[in-house]
N, C-alpha and C positions, 0 to 999 in steps of 0.2 A: 653196721650201717655206715655209709660214706659220710653222712652228715653228723657232726658232733660239736659239742661245746669246746671252745678254745679261749684262752685268756692271754693277754699280753700287757706289758708295762714298758712304755717308752720313756726312759729317764734322760730328759734333755737338759740343756743348759738354761733355757728360759721357761720351759714348762715340763710338767710330768703328765703323761696321759696313761690312764689305766683303761683297758678296753676288754669287753667280753662279747663273744659272738658265736655264731653257728657257721661252720664251714663245711663245704662239700668239695673235697679235693678231686673227685672224679669229674664233676661238672664244672669245676673251676669258679665257684662263687663263694662270697662271704656275706653273711647277714649280721650286721652289728646290732646287738641286743641292748647294750648299754655302754656308756663312755663317761669317764670322769676326768676332769682336768684341774690342775692346780699350778700356781706359780712355782717355779723351781728355785730353791735356795740351797746353798751349800755345794754348788757345782761351778766349775770354771772350765770352759772349753771341753765339756763332756766328761770331766774328771771330778770325782768327789773330793772336796777340800774341807767339808764340815759334815761329819757323819750324822750328827744329831739333827741339823737343819735339813739335810737331804732326806733323812728318814721321815721327818714331819711332813715334808712335801709329798713324798710317796704315799704316806698314810692318808693324807688329805685327798689325793687323787683316787685312791682305792675306795675311800668312803663316798666320794662323789659319784663313783661308778656303781654304787649300790652295795659295795663290799664284796670282797673275794674270800671265800671260805678258807680258813686256816688249813694249810696242808694241800690246798688245790695247786696242781702243777701250773706254773706260769712261765711264759717265755719273755725274756728281757732283752731289750736292744742295748748295744754298746757302741760307742764311738770314742772320740777323744784323740788328743795329739800324740798319745803314746802308742797308737796303732800303726803298724807297718805291714807290708806284704811283699811277696816275691813269688816267682815261679821256680819249680824244681822238678826233679824226676828221681825215682828210686826203682831199682831192679832187684827182683828175687827169683830164685829157681822154684818152680812148682814141683814138689817131690811126691805128689799124690800118685797113686798107682795108675789111674786112667788119665792123669793130667787135666782133669776138669777143674775149672776155676770156681771156687766156692766163696760164700760170704766170709767165711773164716780166713781164707787166703787174702781176700781184699782188705780185711781188717789188719792183717799182718803188714800189708803194703802201707796202709795208713799209719800204723804204729811206727814203721820204719821212717816214714816221712816226718813224723813228729820228733824224731831224734836229730833233726837238722840243727846245726850249730847256730845259736843265737847269742845276742848280747847278754851280759849279766843281768839277772832280774827279769828276763823276758821268757815267755812261754807261748807255745802255739795255741791259738784260739780256734782256727778252722783249718782243716785239710780238705780242699775242694778238688776232687778228681777232675781233670780236664779231658784226658783221653788215655788209652792204654795201647801198648805195643805188644803183640803176642808173637813171639818167635820171628820178629822182624816185620810183621804185618802191622802197618800204621792205621790210625784213625778209628780204633775200636772204642765206642762210647760205653757200651754195657757188656762187660766181659763174663758175667755170671753164666755158667752153663757151657761156655766155650772151652776148648782145649788149648793149652799152651804150656810149654816147658819153661821158657825164659819170658818173664812178664815184667814189663816196665809200666809204671804209673806216672804220668805227667800230671802234676798237681799245682794248685795255687795255694800258697801258705799265707795265712794271716796270723800275725803275732801281736802280743800286747804285754804291757808291764804287769807282772804278778800283783804288785801292790795296788795298782789302779783297779784291776779286776776284783781283787779281794774286797776292796772298799765298796765297790758297787754292789757286790753280793751281800755284804754286811748291811748296807743301808736298806736294801729291799728285804733281806731276811729279818731285820729288826721289826718289820711289820707283820711277821708271822706268815710270810708267803714262801712257798716252796718253789724255788727256781728250777725248772726242768732243763733250761738251755739258755745260753747267752748267745745272741746273734749280732753280727756286725750290721749296723743300721742301714748302710746302703744296699745290702743284700735283701733286707726286709722291704725297703722302699721299692726295690726292683720288682719284688713279688706283687706289689700293689699297683705299680704304674706301667709295667712293661707287659706286652702281649708276647705270645710265642713267636709271632712273625718278626717282632722287633729284635728279639734275642737271636733269632736265626739269621737275620739280615746283617747284624753288626751295629751296636748302639752303645752310647755312653750315657749312664744315668748320673746326673749331678744334683745332689740334694743339698741345698743351701739352708742349713739349720741355724739355730740361735748361736751356738758356740763354734761350730765347725762346718766345713763344706766337705761332703763325702762323695766319693766317686766310685763307680763300678762300671766296667766295660765288659761287653759280651760280644764274641765273634763266633759265628757258626754254632750257636747254642751252648757256648762254653764261656765260663767266667775267665777272663784273661788278665784283668788288672783291677786292683782296688787301691784307694788312697784316701787319706784324711788330711785336709788342709785346715790349720788351726785359725780360721777366720770365718765368721758367720754374721748373723743379723745383729748381734750385740755390738760388733765392731762398727757397723754402719751407724747405729744409734749413738755410740760414744763419739764418733767423728762429728756428727751433727751437734752434739752437746758441746764439744770443744770449740767447733767453728762458730756456732751462734751464741756461745756462752749462756747456755740454758741447762737446767737439771736433766739428768738422764731420762727421767719419766717424760718430760716435755719433748725431748728430742725423739724418743721412741714414738710418741703420739704423732709428731710431725711426720716422721718417716712412714708410719702406717697410713696416714691420711693423704699425704701429698708426695710420697716418694717417687722419684723419677730419675733414672740413670742416664738419660739422654739430654744433657744440659742444653744442647743447641736447639732443642725443640721448645724450650721455655723462654718466654719473653723476659728480657733483662730488667724490666721494671715491674714484673708481676710480683704479687705478694701473697703469702699465705698467713692465715690467722689462727691463733690458739689462745684462749683465755684473755681475749681483748688486746693481744699484742700481735704486731705484724712482723713478718720476716721475709727477706728477699728470696723468692722461689728459685731464681736462677742460681744464686750462690749455694743454696741447699742442694740443688741438683748437681752442681759441680762437685760438691763434697761426696755425694753418693756415687757419682760416676767414677771418681778417682778410686774409691774403694772397690767398686764393682769390677773395674778394669784389673785391679790387682788380683782379685779372686779368680777371675777368668784367665788371666795370664798365667797364674800358678797352675790352674787346671790344664791349660794348653801345654805347659812345660811338663806336667806329670804325664800327659798322654804321649808327648813326644819322647820322653825318657823311656816309656814302656813300649815304644815303637808301634803304637796302635792308632795314632792320630789319623793316618790316611787309610785305615782299614775299617772305617765305620760308615758304610753307605746309609745306614738308618739314621745317622746324625746324632744329635744330643737331645736328651730329654731332661728338662729342668723341673725340679720339684722342691718341696720345703718352703717355709714361710718367706725366705729371701727371694724366691723366684717370682713373688707377687709384685715386686717393685716394677713400676711401669718402665718398659723398654729393656728389661733384663734379657728377654729372648732375642731381641734385635741386636743388642750389644754382644751377646754370646755368639750369634751367627757371624758377626764381623770378626771377632777375636779368635774364635775356634776355627773359622773357615768351613763351617758345615751347617746344614739345615738344623734348626733348633726349634723346639716347641715346649710349652709347659704341659705338665700332667698332674692330675690329682688321682686318688685311688679309683680304680675301675672295677667293673664286675661286682659291685656291691648291691645286694638285694635289700628289700624293705625300705625303711625310711632312711635313705642314704644321704640326704642333703646335708645333715650336720657334719659328716665325715668326708664328703667329697670335696675336700680342699687340700691343696698341696702340703699344708702344715701338718696334716694327719696321715701322710703317706707311710711313714715308718710304723705308726701304731697299727694301722689296718694291715700293713704288710706282715707284721708279727703274727696276726691271726692266720694269714695264708701260709706263712712259713711253718707254724705249728701243725697245721693240718697236713701240709704237703710232706712233712718229714716225720709224721706219726709220733710226735712228741708225747701225746697224752694217752696213747694206747698202752695197755700193759705189755711189757716186754719179757720174753724169756731170758734166762741168764745168757749173757754174751750176745744179745741181739741188738746191740747198739747200731744206730743208723750210720751209714757210711757217707752219705751225701755231704753233710756238714757236721763235723765231729762235735760231740757234746763237750762243753768246757767245764761243766759243774763237777762231774766225776773226776776230771783231770785236776781241777783246782784242789779238791780234797786230798788227792794223792800227792800234790806238790808239797802241801804243808805237813803231811805225815812223814815225808822224807827229808824234812829240813831240820 
């Protein structure tokens, strides 16, 4: 059956979301059956810094979701300042008798791409094929069943720090959960927020989370660039706390209730109130605008460096909790120089209102990702999916060889 149960855990800097749903990859929809959320402790900018605290947060979210059976395969989102990415290509000779390209040969290409030279302590998280060249013929998207002697795979490589990945897996594994795959969070958010026409046209997905801002760009149905900027919603709240000299919790509440990144639209004598105290709304907006500009300028710089800034006719799509700040889409249009809109998870069936908010894009996207990549179906030996390489098996191998 195309419809099946899938599970995901979004381990974020400010919140943990455990989610269970039913997905139909053929018809392209997800029905969220249950969701549990808990405050996130023990993480900083997407990286586990206190294993015990992080484990307790994950366990609380799982419990709030109704519990996930021990041993149930779960897909987990990953981000953090340790993530990096680049494009590369590998070429192999197809020595099969009839020169037909098989899944096994594509896996050999992927394995070759994983041998790319990285910094000490880093390993490949994803190998995402972008296109193939068969005996000089460009633009092949799906090579299986085609004939080719010399085959080149152009791929997008995402890498991360071994220790950070190990710590994430440990915190989730301590809850008795079996991790089937670790997925870069902007890829998951893209599954939830972008339609096929967006990806075909050329678009940038910008997910402003609690600890990081994650970027994924697509051109002609192909992932071309990913990046993680180590600034998110926590930085906005910390800035308000420092500027207004209030505790972080008060600053966060002020941001959520009155956050506006277009200071020129706020009256200079306007005030906002919390717990019987008044604060200058214009000054708070100026603080938020300064930080928002920094995030968006870093984003623009990332797109320029990847040479994709002027190749995105579909514009930019903002998601994540940080995208909810008033005026963020308008400011993004100005700084990025492209049409910009907000997005929440789409194509969600059933009682979708609780999850159709930008802050749940990654969590819902994990369900789409699990269904689309057949993570929870029984696999025959060697039948690993090629689209986005599994990190879990690889991680186990890294530590056996150390």
